[in-house]
Structures are given as structure tokens and as C-alpha cells.
C-alpha positions as a printed NumPy array, in Angstrom:
array([[-23.129,  68.58 , -72.564],
       [-20.511,  65.743, -72.325],
       [-18.056,  65.065, -69.621],
       [-15.337,  66.312, -72.039],
       [-17.387,  69.609, -72.542],
       [-17.767,  69.988, -68.776],
       [-14.05 ,  69.396, -68.013],
       [-12.806,  71.636, -70.628],
       [-15.074,  74.596, -69.628],
       [-14.472,  74.214, -66.052],
       [-10.602,  74.214, -66.338],
       [-11.   ,  77.594, -68.144],
       [-13.41 ,  78.988, -65.637],
       [-10.985,  77.813, -62.887],
       [ -8.088,  79.959, -64.237],
       [ -6.56 ,  78.244, -67.281],
       [ -6.426,  80.752, -70.179],
       [ -3.811,  79.037, -72.428],
       [ -3.525,  75.347, -73.388],
       [ -0.691,  73.825, -75.256],
       [ -0.766,  70.381, -76.982],
       [ -0.975,  68.01 , -79.879],
       [ -4.45 ,  67.079, -80.483],
       [ -5.492,  63.514, -81.397],
       [ -8.747,  61.519, -81.274],
       [ -8.66 ,  61.081, -77.571],
       [ -8.12 ,  64.76 , -76.531],
       [-10.017,  66.416, -79.38 ],
       [-13.326,  67.009, -77.706],
       [-11.907,  68.282, -74.497],
       [ -9.484,  70.718, -76.164],
       [-12.147,  72.223, -78.463],
       [-14.32 ,  72.679, -75.343],
       [-11.541,  74.754, -73.747],
       [-11.373,  76.887, -76.743],
       [-15.001,  77.346, -76.959],
       [-14.808,  78.435, -73.274],
       [-12.188,  81.045, -74.186],
       [ -8.873,  79.483, -73.854],
       [ -6.094,  80.143, -76.163],
       [ -4.862,  77.005, -77.93 ],
       [ -1.316,  76.474, -78.865],
       [ -0.478,  73.696, -81.156],
       [  2.878,  72.56 , -80.736],
       [  4.728,  69.825, -83.128],
       [  5.728,  67.512, -80.279],
       [  4.065,  66.776, -77.007],
       [  7.429,  67.27 , -75.204],
       [  7.559,  70.855, -76.634],
       [  3.99 ,  71.457, -75.581],
       [  4.723,  70.403, -71.885],
       [  7.625,  72.781, -71.879],
       [  5.85 ,  75.611, -73.565],
       [  3.326,  75.312, -70.726],
       [  5.741,  75.245, -68.106],
       [  7.628,  78.498, -69.427],
       [  4.352,  80.214, -70.013],
       [  3.226,  79.526, -66.307],
       [  6.414,  80.654, -64.935],
       [  6.578,  83.841, -67.095],
       [  2.954,  84.799, -66.774],
       [  2.337,  83.768, -63.083],
       [ -0.676,  82.024, -64.143],
       [ -1.406,  78.132, -64.337],
       [ -1.398,  76.608, -67.88 ],
       [ -2.654,  73.372, -69.328],
       [ -1.189,  70.777, -71.558],
       [ -3.493,  68.586, -73.552],
       [ -2.332,  65.165, -74.982],
       [ -3.611,  61.988, -76.509],
       [ -3.891,  58.738, -74.441],
       [ -0.735,  56.807, -73.968],
       [  1.763,  57.788, -76.564],
       [  0.666,  61.313, -76.099],
       [  1.54 ,  61.341, -72.525],
       [  4.703,  59.485, -72.742],
       [  5.916,  61.944, -75.566],
       [  5.289,  64.547, -73.145],
       [  6.975,  63.03 , -69.946],
       [ 10.476,  65.02 , -70.162],
       [  8.672,  68.462, -70.237],
       [  6.211,  67.211, -67.586],
       [  9.344,  66.028, -65.42 ],
       [ 11.078,  69.451, -65.663],
       [  7.946,  71.354, -64.677],
       [  7.166,  68.941, -61.682],
       [ 10.85 ,  69.327, -60.619],
       [ 10.413,  73.042, -60.816],
       [  6.91 ,  72.909, -59.007],
       [  5.285,  74.861, -61.92 ],
       [  1.503,  74.964, -61.698],
       [  0.324,  72.949, -64.784],
       [ -2.511,  70.716, -65.505],
       [ -1.935,  68.081, -68.109],
       [ -5.172,  66.94 , -69.6  ],
       [ -4.736,  63.335, -70.719],
       [ -6.972,  61.07 , -72.598],
       [ -6.856,  57.559, -71.186],
       [ -7.638,  54.097, -71.97 ],
       [ -8.373,  51.692, -68.92 ],
       [ -8.393,  48.427, -70.803],
       [ -4.956,  46.727, -70.32 ],
       [ -5.287,  44.803, -73.791],
       [ -5.492,  48.262, -75.6  ],
       [ -2.367,  49.144, -77.578],
       [ -2.816,  52.581, -75.858],
       [ -2.882,  51.281, -72.371],
       [ -0.014,  52.387, -70.103],
       [ -0.604,  52.92 , -66.331],
       [ -0.75 ,  56.783, -66.577],
       [ -1.255,  57.193, -62.709],
       [  1.965,  55.415, -62.168],
       [  3.822,  57.504, -64.838],
       [  2.607,  60.725, -63.092],
       [  3.862,  59.498, -59.718],
       [  7.018,  58.364, -61.09 ],
       [  8.028,  61.814, -62.382],
       [  6.708,  63.864, -59.561],
       [  3.366,  64.874, -60.782],
       [ -0.028,  64.577, -58.868],
       [ -2.358,  62.014, -60.613],
       [ -6.163,  62.658, -60.491],
       [ -8.921,  60.958, -62.65 ],
       [-12.465,  61.937, -63.81 ],
       [-14.193,  58.383, -63.135],
       [-17.62 ,  59.36 , -63.94 ],
       [-19.944,  62.267, -65.139],
       [-21.118,  62.861, -61.727],
       [-18.671,  65.235, -60.219],
       [-16.592,  65.904, -63.275],
       [-16.734,  69.563, -62.862],
       [-15.684,  69.4  , -59.272],
       [-12.793,  67.054, -60.359],
       [-11.672,  69.465, -62.968],
       [-11.827,  72.528, -60.575],
       [ -9.839,  70.637, -57.962],
       [ -7.042,  69.839, -60.518],
       [ -6.532,  73.62 , -60.99 ],
       [ -6.732,  74.345, -57.513],
       [ -4.053,  71.768, -56.649],
       [ -1.831,  72.897, -59.257],
       [ -1.996,  76.456, -58.323],
       [ -2.359,  76.1  , -54.34 ],
       [  0.387,  73.404, -53.954],
       [  2.492,  74.636, -57.053],
       [  2.254,  71.258, -58.572],
       [  1.771,  69.467, -61.939],
       [ -1.419,  67.541, -61.991],
       [ -2.203,  64.768, -64.433],
       [ -5.927,  64.984, -64.897],
       [ -6.738,  61.576, -66.696],
       [ -9.97 ,  61.59 , -68.877],
       [-10.866,  57.844, -69.765],
       [-12.181,  57.494, -73.211],
       [-15.284,  55.49 , -71.957],
       [-16.274,  58.523, -69.649],
       [-15.711,  61.509, -71.773],
       [-18.744,  61.066, -74.076],
       [-21.186,  60.564, -71.221],
       [-23.838,  63.064, -70.757],
       [-22.797,  65.424, -67.787],
       [-24.637,  68.17 , -65.869],
       [-23.134,  71.623, -66.741],
       [-23.001,  72.869, -63.241],
       [-20.085,  74.895, -61.839],
       [-17.235,  73.032, -60.45 ],
       [-16.457,  73.421, -56.977],
       [-12.693,  73.745, -56.062],
       [-11.432,  72.797, -52.581],
       [-10.402,  75.671, -50.409],
       [ -6.835,  76.944, -51.09 ],
       [ -4.477,  75.633, -48.418],
       [ -3.511,  78.36 , -45.94 ],
       [ -0.122,  79.689, -46.112],
       [  2.141,  78.353, -43.454],
       [  2.443,  81.162, -40.65 ],
       [  5.849,  82.18 , -39.873],
       [  6.984,  81.118, -36.61 ],
       [  7.713,  84.022, -34.032],
       [ 10.726,  82.422, -32.65 ],
       [ 12.188,  81.854, -36.173],
       [ 11.538,  85.339, -37.086],
       [ 13.318,  86.665, -34.081],
       [ 16.283,  84.381, -34.485],
       [ 16.751,  85.435, -37.956],
       [ 16.407,  89.201, -37.007],
       [ 19.023,  88.547, -34.345],
       [ 21.302,  86.702, -36.896],
       [ 21.009,  89.861, -39.03 ],
       [ 21.725,  92.195, -36.234],
       [ 25.042,  90.502, -35.551],
       [ 26.203,  89.625, -39.   ],
       [ 29.   ,  91.639, -40.556],
       [ 28.825,  90.148, -43.917],
       [ 25.37 ,  88.92 , -44.937],
       [ 24.451,  87.65 , -48.275],
       [ 20.78 ,  87.093, -49.3  ],
       [ 20.434,  84.216, -51.892],
       [ 16.925,  84.572, -53.513],
       [ 15.459,  81.52 , -55.5  ],
       [ 12.343,  80.52 , -57.287],
       [ 10.134,  81.236, -54.197],
       [ 11.281,  84.818, -54.259],
       [  9.495,  85.5  , -57.746],
       [  6.379,  86.554, -56.393],
       [  4.676,  90.021, -56.307],
       [  6.482,  92.181, -53.775],
       [  9.236,  90.181, -52.848],
       [ 11.939,  92.23 , -54.407],
       [ 10.871,  95.216, -52.559],
       [ 10.602,  93.285, -49.318],
       [ 14.166,  91.694, -49.581],
       [ 15.856,  94.98 , -50.779],
       [ 14.191,  96.827, -47.868],
       [ 15.604,  94.075, -45.439],
       [ 18.879,  93.902, -47.111],
       [ 19.177,  97.786, -46.689],
       [ 18.525,  97.487, -42.985],
       [ 20.929,  94.714, -42.49 ],
       [ 23.76 ,  95.451, -44.871],
       [ 23.258,  92.537, -46.946],
       [ 24.41 ,  91.727, -50.412],
       [ 22.083,  90.258, -52.896],
       [ 22.35 ,  87.24 , -54.994],
       [ 19.915,  84.702, -56.757],
       [ 19.843,  81.215, -57.933],
       [ 19.747,  80.742, -61.825],
       [ 16.013,  80.356, -62.132],
       [ 15.725,  83.909, -60.444],
       [ 18.348,  85.72 , -62.389],
       [ 17.223,  89.173, -62.986],
       [ 15.368,  89.527, -59.613],
       [ 17.676,  92.229, -58.32 ],
       [ 18.71 ,  93.794, -61.845],
       [ 19.794,  97.505, -61.501],
       [ 20.659,  97.276, -57.806],
       [ 24.106,  98.505, -56.988],
       [ 24.487,  95.527, -54.389],
       [ 23.405,  92.757, -56.653],
       [ 25.944,  89.956, -57.337],
       [ 23.793,  88.232, -60.04 ],
       [ 23.651,  84.556, -59.86 ],
       [ 25.263,  82.522, -57.184],
       [ 26.766,  79.163, -57.957],
       [ 28.668,  77.655, -61.133],
       [ 27.568,  80.567, -62.917],
       [ 28.885,  83.117, -60.549],
       [ 31.615,  85.449, -61.703],
       [ 34.841,  85.505, -59.784],
       [ 34.02 ,  88.479, -57.705],
       [ 30.424,  87.24 , -56.844],
       [ 32.062,  83.808, -55.898],
       [ 34.632,  85.666, -53.628],
       [ 32.009,  87.87 , -51.914],
       [ 29.678,  84.845, -51.275],
       [ 32.226,  82.691, -49.988],
       [ 33.263,  85.72 , -47.733],
       [ 29.887,  85.832, -45.994],
       [ 29.341,  85.241, -42.268],
       [ 25.782,  84.69 , -42.608],
       [ 23.892,  83.364, -45.833],
       [ 20.056,  83.355, -46.13 ],
       [ 18.395,  81.357, -48.77 ],
       [ 14.97 ,  83.031, -49.591],
       [ 12.612,  80.347, -51.458],
       [ 16.03 ,  78.823, -52.337],
       [ 17.153,  75.249, -51.932],
       [ 20.864,  76.241, -51.654],
       [ 21.628,  73.176, -53.438],
       [ 24.904,  71.824, -55.09 ],
       [ 24.419,  74.152, -58.184],
       [ 23.721,  77.19 , -56.264],
       [ 26.436,  76.763, -53.712],
       [ 29.087,  75.107, -55.738],
       [ 28.702,  71.861, -53.76 ],
       [ 29.115,  73.842, -50.832],
       [ 32.359,  75.593, -51.711],
       [ 30.696,  79.175, -51.718],
       [ 29.741,  78.767, -47.958],
       [ 32.52 ,  79.526, -45.571],
       [ 33.063,  76.757, -42.698],
       [ 32.017,  79.238, -40.071],
       [ 29.116,  80.905, -41.951],
       [ 25.692,  80.7  , -40.394],
       [ 23.381,  79.269, -42.776],
       [ 19.568,  79.989, -42.727],
       [ 16.854,  79.071, -45.039],
       [ 13.316,  80.462, -45.351],
       [ 10.64 ,  78.502, -47.341],
       [  6.901,  77.815, -47.1  ],
       [  7.217,  74.159, -46.842],
       [  8.829,  72.849, -43.685],
       [ 10.16 ,  69.811, -45.459],
       [ 12.274,  71.909, -47.774],
       [ 14.417,  73.307, -44.872],
       [ 17.741,  71.547, -44.728],
       [ 16.801,  69.23 , -47.359],
       [ 19.888,  70.05 , -49.42 ],
       [ 22.295,  70.976, -46.484],
       [ 22.789,  71.561, -42.995],
       [ 21.324,  74.79 , -41.678],
       [ 21.828,  76.769, -38.496],
       [ 18.007,  77.16 , -38.51 ],
       [ 15.152,  77.369, -40.741],
       [ 12.174,  79.571, -40.949],
       [  9.009,  78.367, -42.294],
       [  6.977,  81.218, -44.149],
       [  6.306,  83.198, -47.371],
       [  9.282,  85.167, -48.481],
       [  7.623,  88.485, -48.715],
       [  5.851,  88.12 , -45.437],
       [  8.766,  86.747, -43.669],
       [ 11.103,  89.565, -45.059],
       [  8.675,  92.364, -44.011],
       [  8.142,  90.723, -40.512],
       [ 11.883,  90.652, -39.793],
       [ 12.367,  94.102, -41.148],
       [  9.805,  95.349, -38.459],
       [ 11.776,  93.716, -35.869],
       [ 15.179,  95.372, -37.074],
       [ 13.586,  98.774, -37.369],
       [ 14.491, 101.568, -39.685],
       [ 18.328, 101.839, -38.876],
       [ 20.311, 100.682, -41.778],
       [ 23.605,  98.637, -41.011],
       [ 26.5  ,  98.829, -43.105],
       [ 27.216,  95.229, -42.957],
       [ 28.749,  94.066, -46.253],
       [ 28.005,  97.241, -47.95 ],
       [ 31.337,  99.033, -47.785],
       [ 32.521, 101.656, -50.353],
       [ 35.284,  99.238, -51.626],
       [ 32.666,  96.417, -52.129],
       [ 30.537,  98.854, -53.978],
       [ 33.245,  99.825, -56.425],
       [ 34.387,  96.239, -56.891],
       [ 30.56 ,  95.207, -57.693],
       [ 30.307,  98.272, -60.148],
       [ 33.608,  97.4  , -61.992],
       [ 33.711,  93.683, -61.931],
       [ 30.703,  91.757, -60.883],
       [ 29.568,  91.166, -64.617],
       [ 31.142,  88.497, -66.43 ],
       [ 31.742,  90.699, -69.385],
       [ 33.905,  92.94 , -67.254],
       [ 36.354,  89.905, -66.668],
       [ 39.248,  90.208, -68.998],
       [ 39.756,  87.452, -71.283],
       [ 41.874,  86.819, -74.534],
       [ 39.296,  86.055, -77.154],
       [ 39.651,  82.635, -78.96 ],
       [ 38.973,  82.151, -82.555],
       [ 40.069,  81.636, -86.091],
       [ 39.582,  78.715, -88.437],
       [ 36.072,  80.154, -89.007],
       [ 34.969,  80.035, -85.429],
       [ 33.983,  82.712, -82.809],
       [ 34.682,  82.752, -79.286],
       [ 31.405,  82.317, -77.456],
       [ 32.025,  85.097, -75.074],
       [ 32.874,  87.641, -77.789],
       [ 29.59 ,  86.363, -79.493],
       [ 27.368,  86.855, -76.572],
       [ 28.782,  90.264, -75.49 ],
       [ 28.174,  91.343, -79.117],
       [ 24.674,  90.116, -79.181],
       [ 24.146,  91.699, -75.568],
       [ 25.086,  95.1  , -77.007],
       [ 22.806,  94.743, -80.046],
       [ 19.537,  93.235, -78.476],
       [ 16.98 ,  95.631, -76.76 ],
       [ 17.051,  95.859, -73.037],
       [ 13.42 ,  94.528, -72.977],
       [ 14.075,  90.996, -73.654],
       [ 13.037,  87.386, -72.407],
       [ 15.799,  84.902, -72.684],
       [ 15.307,  81.196, -72.768],
       [ 18.412,  78.829, -72.311],
       [ 18.818,  75.346, -73.359],
       [ 21.29 ,  72.952, -71.409],
       [ 24.714,  71.975, -72.578],
       [ 28.314,  73.12 , -72.645],
       [ 27.505,  76.529, -74.066],
       [ 24.72 ,  77.373, -71.609],
       [ 26.765,  79.771, -69.181],
       [ 27.542,  82.043, -71.802],
       [ 23.933,  83.434, -72.748],
       [ 23.007,  83.095, -69.207],
       [ 25.647,  85.208, -67.842],
       [ 26.603,  87.504, -70.752],
       [ 23.227,  88.532, -71.665],
       [ 21.66 ,  90.864, -69.294],
       [ 17.778,  90.691, -68.462],
       [ 15.558,  93.439, -67.174],
       [ 13.967,  91.481, -64.169],
       [ 13.199,  87.96 , -63.09 ],
       [ 10.517,  87.803, -66.062],
       [ 13.388,  88.264, -68.466],
       [ 15.021,  84.794, -67.982],
       [ 13.291,  81.386, -68.223],
       [ 15.589,  78.584, -67.017],
       [ 13.885,  75.122, -67.696],
       [ 16.861,  73.052, -66.19 ],
       [ 15.741,  71.288, -63.14 ],
       [ 15.988,  67.984, -65.122],
       [ 18.912,  69.267, -67.001],
       [ 17.479,  67.743, -70.313],
       [ 18.86 ,  69.252, -73.585],
       [ 16.189,  70.023, -76.179],
       [ 13.71 ,  72.051, -74.241],
       [ 15.416,  75.595, -74.937],
       [ 13.324,  76.5  , -78.103],
       [  9.918,  75.389, -76.507],
       [ 10.786,  77.339, -73.377],
       [ 11.247,  80.572, -75.554],
       [  7.951,  79.811, -77.037],
       [  5.995,  79.68 , -73.895],
       [  7.909,  82.712, -72.46 ],
       [  7.351,  84.743, -75.654],
       [  3.532,  84.074, -75.404],
       [  3.56 ,  85.13 , -71.875],
       [  5.414,  88.259, -72.338],
       [  4.73 ,  89.724, -75.625],
       [  5.92 ,  93.035, -74.721],
       [  9.613,  91.666, -74.907],
       [ 11.879,  90.371, -77.541],
       [ 12.221,  86.624, -77.067],
       [ 15.715,  85.193, -77.365],
       [ 16.194,  81.375, -77.596],
       [ 19.907,  80.279, -76.748],
       [ 20.612,  76.715, -77.921],
       [ 23.29 ,  74.315, -78.387],
       [ 23.527,  72.396, -81.671],
       [ 22.3  ,  69.183, -80.017],
       [ 19.424,  70.82 , -78.349],
       [ 18.534,  72.719, -81.463],
       [ 18.268,  69.587, -83.585],
       [ 16.327,  67.631, -80.728],
       [ 13.672,  70.596, -80.822],
       [ 13.8  ,  71.599, -84.548],
       [ 10.317,  70.808, -85.141],
       [  9.177,  73.635, -83.262],
       [ 10.806,  76.186, -85.544],
       [  7.573,  75.676, -87.504],
       [  5.764,  76.638, -84.545],
       [  7.667,  80.037, -84.167],
       [  6.939,  80.91 , -87.657],
       [  3.421,  79.829, -87.557],
       [  2.627,  81.938, -84.561],
       [  4.493,  85.016, -86.049],
       [  6.688,  85.238, -83.004],
       [  9.667,  87.81 , -83.413],
       [ 12.046,  85.649, -82.072],
       [ 16.023,  85.598, -82.283],
       [ 17.144,  81.866, -82.024],
       [ 20.942,  81.698, -81.415],
       [ 22.526,  78.24 , -81.921],
       [ 26.13 ,  77.815, -80.259],
       [ 27.303,  75.256, -82.646],
       [ 30.414,  73.477, -81.796],
       [ 29.554,  70.304, -83.825],
       [ 29.478,  68.116, -80.691],
       [ 27.915,  67.236, -77.341],
       [ 30.542,  69.457, -75.938],
       [ 29.85 ,  68.54 , -72.229],
       [ 30.906,  64.885, -72.942],
       [ 33.888,  65.988, -75.179],
       [ 35.395,  68.241, -72.491],
       [ 34.609,  65.799, -69.709],
       [ 36.003,  62.441, -71.295],
       [ 38.452,  63.809, -73.847],
       [ 41.169,  64.709, -71.135],
       [ 41.009,  61.086, -70.261],
       [ 42.051,  59.926, -73.732],
       [ 38.649,  58.279, -74.465],
       [ 37.269,  57.976, -77.889],
       [ 34.931,  60.802, -78.866],
       [ 33.396,  59.548, -82.177],
       [ 29.945,  58.927, -80.494],
       [ 29.728,  62.64 , -79.52 ],
       [ 31.385,  64.458, -82.412],
       [ 29.339,  65.289, -85.507],
       [ 29.85 ,  67.04 , -89.041],
       [ 28.912,  70.554, -88.999],
       [ 25.411,  71.36 , -89.658],
       [ 24.016,  74.111, -91.684],
       [ 21.585,  75.772, -89.223],
       [ 21.173,  78.653, -91.298],
       [ 19.768,  76.681, -94.149],
       [ 17.528,  74.46 , -91.98 ],
       [ 15.928,  77.733, -90.476],
       [ 15.324,  79.347, -93.898],
       [ 13.615,  76.147, -94.771],
       [ 10.889,  76.947, -92.023],
       [ 10.638,  80.319, -93.013],
       [ 13.35 ,  82.101, -90.556],
       [ 15.808,  84.655, -91.702],
       [ 19.104,  83.388, -90.906],
       [ 22.814,  84.42 , -90.645],
       [ 26.005,  82.464, -90.188],
       [ 28.559,  83.997, -87.714],
       [ 32.139,  83.017, -87.722],
       [ 33.514,  86.256, -86.468],
       [ 32.348,  89.475, -84.81 ],
       [ 31.922,  91.159, -88.278],
       [ 29.241,  88.744, -89.175],
       [ 26.791,  90.183, -86.566],
       [ 25.884,  93.257, -88.671],
       [ 22.931,  91.344, -90.249],
       [ 21.383,  91.067, -86.672],
       [ 21.554,  94.73 , -86.061],
       [ 19.711,  95.151, -89.677],
       [ 16.978,  92.639, -88.595],
       [ 16.483,  94.318, -85.065],
       [ 16.063,  97.582, -87.161],
       [ 12.689,  96.134, -88.499],
       [ 10.515,  95.246, -89.764],
       [ 11.081,  91.608, -88.189],
       [  8.563,  90.055, -90.528],
       [ 10.12 ,  86.747, -89.93 ],
       [ 12.079,  85.26 , -86.852],
       [ 15.829,  85.356, -87.049],
       [ 18.102,  82.482, -86.558],
       [ 21.787,  83.029, -85.766],
       [ 23.988,  80.146, -86.914],
       [ 27.235,  80.859, -84.538],
       [ 30.073,  78.463, -85.152],
       [ 31.716,  78.828, -81.904],
       [ 35.185,  77.982, -80.636],
       [ 35.134,  74.216, -79.198],
       [ 38.738,  74.061, -77.718],
       [ 37.916,  74.855, -74.156],
       [ 35.221,  73.706, -71.652],
       [ 33.236,  76.552, -70.181],
       [ 34.12 ,  77.554, -66.633],
       [ 30.605,  76.486, -65.199],
       [ 31.116,  72.98 , -66.743],
       [ 34.528,  72.479, -65.111],
       [ 33.116,  73.345, -61.834],
       [ 30.086,  70.961, -62.201],
       [ 32.216,  68.027, -63.007],
       [ 34.761,  68.805, -60.118],
       [ 31.758,  68.48 , -57.941],
       [ 30.961,  65.087, -59.217]])
């Protein structure tokens, strides 16, 4: 066995069941070794797409994923997707071939690249210990919720290696909750009149919803999430859905009226709290997180509690006892939530005409047609609030939001990774025209994999965010406006079925496709009104 064989086999035995990548000469052997050991390999058309697919797969499956890339250029192509995953603390192992001779045209300082984007660099330096190093890479990714770059030098890969089992380091122990902090949080909940819980990425673990709902019931708290945890409280009569720039007017009103805001595995950052405007001046702000350094990193807190979300919520519930407080849960609030918390229930005058459809009307129409069991992936751009807030999802595994780095062009690859993680649900990719063209090569991947995906392109023939930000200042916009693109024809060329939508009546082919047999994926080329900025974008730019 070679080092490449041992590393590939050990990665799979350590918990990697799916790898995404683009294979070249440098990563050919290790990728085949992973496949021989039982892993599924998904060939992307670009390394950036592969990295984002792995990110989305890990988020939606709850299991670590791998990315396999060629030395040098293969890694640099993947860097944007790697950066998004690193910022989101997604457990991913990037297996990269490496040249160590500076005179090679493939040479870059791959260790420095990893550190620059927030990933953890590791290297297999010799045949001896190769299995241990590979096992440690997976353990670090999972135990510390990190992206690990495992460099495999070309001059080491072919060396003969012992096929022994790799020994992973022990998993880091969860930080114990501080008794004083637990009691302080319990007392804050006892005295609060209008508590609100905001659950984030750290609340997507097993049992977290039940623990938070139980504690919220005992304390009378309303329930909200950050964007990445959308769907966590779906179906609850006390759910406000997403807090922050995406929040509906009623959700924003109720959150800003809270006298206690508790962030559960949530940074309470500028997006989730609208640059602080969703927190009343006299509100008590508390944060619960497994990492002490995360507490107060984004805003000033009354206090923080170090601990796992589920364990902390259960411990505080024990302190409160079985009595349920009314808190924020009044009959008036219940009625308001039932009638007005969803964006689609907020009255609006549809825009349209001139062959373009209002994005709100478009998305409401799609929401009515698409099955409830869906997994929605959203790209970045002026359009992104519409699918994020007008498309319902069944739970926190129905929404995949790779937006920590705010790069456009990741949406389609996100949908592919999510679709492979959740084959029981209809995958829906919501893209802007700019992002759709950036990631268009992966349309072939959707067809090749036989994914019954719906891709919706919100086409305003521009980089809409820039148009609406700089246009009112009278600045020239020629650099961010483009001729209309026939996305339907592009999609058909890849093997999609496609429909162009300029009005609500044009959505009927979507219903026909959903009725079956769904032999090919469907692209909806939606020509959307471009006259107004989206509400969330105005909020974001005001914050700047």
C-alpha cells in the first residue's frame, strides 16, 4: 500500500462517506483509494463548486465531508468555497495534493492559504504515521467544527506505507456549563416579562429544538432563529421565523420589544440583530455558546453561559421547574403571529408589467406549488430575501444558507450538496442571474447525477444590489447592467426542462413538471421586476 492508499482508506474509516472534487494527476490515487474504501465520490465541474457541495452536504447530513483537489491551482480554485465553510465552522476535510519545491509551477504556500481563510492546515510528511495523520484530520474537523486542509506532498504519496489503522486523538470534551451562569440565566428568565430566544447554527443539533421549546414554554419566550437555522421552530405557534434583515415587520416589532434576548448558539451579529436595532436599549442580552471566546464577540452582553445548547437549556429548565409562565405568550401576540408573522401575509401591491413578474408574487406562487418536503438553497444577491422568506421549509434541514462569506455563485452547488444529503426531499435552488452564470457549469452535474431539482433564476439583468445602492446617487451603472439572458435555453442545452416566467400564468408548467415523472430537472427562468430594492438590502446598506 502507498501513502495515498492509506490516507484514503483511513479518511473513510474515520467517518468520511462522501467526497466531492475535481480529479487531476495529484489527487487521482487518494480519490480512488477513498472510493475503494466505500466512499461515494461526486465529480464537480469546478473545485469551487466541489467545496461548496461538501459544505452543504455536511450541514444537511450532520456528517463530515471531504473535498479532493489537485495541487496548487486545484486548491486555489476551491478557496472561496473553503472560506465559506471555514467561516461557518463546517466539518470538512480538504484533501489536497501538494508540491514542496518552490521552483515548481504548481507551488504555492498551501499552509499559508489555509491559515489565511480560517482553515486548519495539516500535512502528511512521511509514510510513518500517515494513517494517524489522516484520522487526526477527521477528528479535528468533527470535534472542533473546523475545515482541515490535509496536504499530501507528491513525493510522499507514492511511498510504501503500513496499512495499520489510524489512531485519532481523543475528541475534545464539551465545555461544562457553569453553575453560576446557569442560575443567572434561570433568574433572568424568571424575571423577564417579554423574553425572546434567538437560535443559531449551534442549535441545529439533535434534541435542541425540543429542549429550547420546553424552556421557552416554562419562561413564556417567543422563538426566532438566525438565517442559517431557519425552520428550526417550523410549526410552532410561537415562532417568529428569522430574526434580522429578513424579519417580517411583526417579527421585528416583537423582537425589538423584548426585555430579554437569549442567543442560543447564535452570534447575535449585525445581520441577525439589524446592527443592534432589534435590541431595545434596556433589554438584557445573554449568549449561550460552547466556546468561551464566542461570548460577546459581536456585541456587549449582560452575561454569557459557556455550554452546549441542549444541555444548557435542559439544565436551566430543571431550575425553573414545571410551572409555565405567560411571559410574551399572550392571546394578542398569538393572534398576531398567526395572522401576520409570515411575509406572504404582509399586504403588498404587486409590481409587474413590461414582461416582468413581481418576485414576491413569483415566490408565493412557487411556495403554493412546491411540495412541503423540500430543501431550499439560496444564493446571494438583491433577490435572496424573497426565496428565503416566502418559501416555507419543514425544519432546519430544509434550508441551506451558505452566506457567511456573502459570495454570489455558490447557490447551485449548495443545492447539489443538500440534495445528496437529503434525497427524501425536493431540492430547490434559488439563484440570481449573476450567481447562476457564475455557477452554470454545475448544471451539468445536476443532470449527470439525475437530481430532480427545481432551479429558479431571479433574473433582473443586473447585479441588482449595486444598481439599487449606487443608482440613487446618480452614478453610472453600465458596469453592473447586462442584456437579458435566455436562461431557459442555456438550461435546455444541459438537459434540463425549462420554462420562462414573465407573469403568474406562466407558472402552470411548473405544476405539470411536479406532477411527474420529473425525468429531468427543471429550470424556471423568472424575469423579475427590477424597479425596487428588496427590503433586506435597504436594511443592510443603511447599516453600512
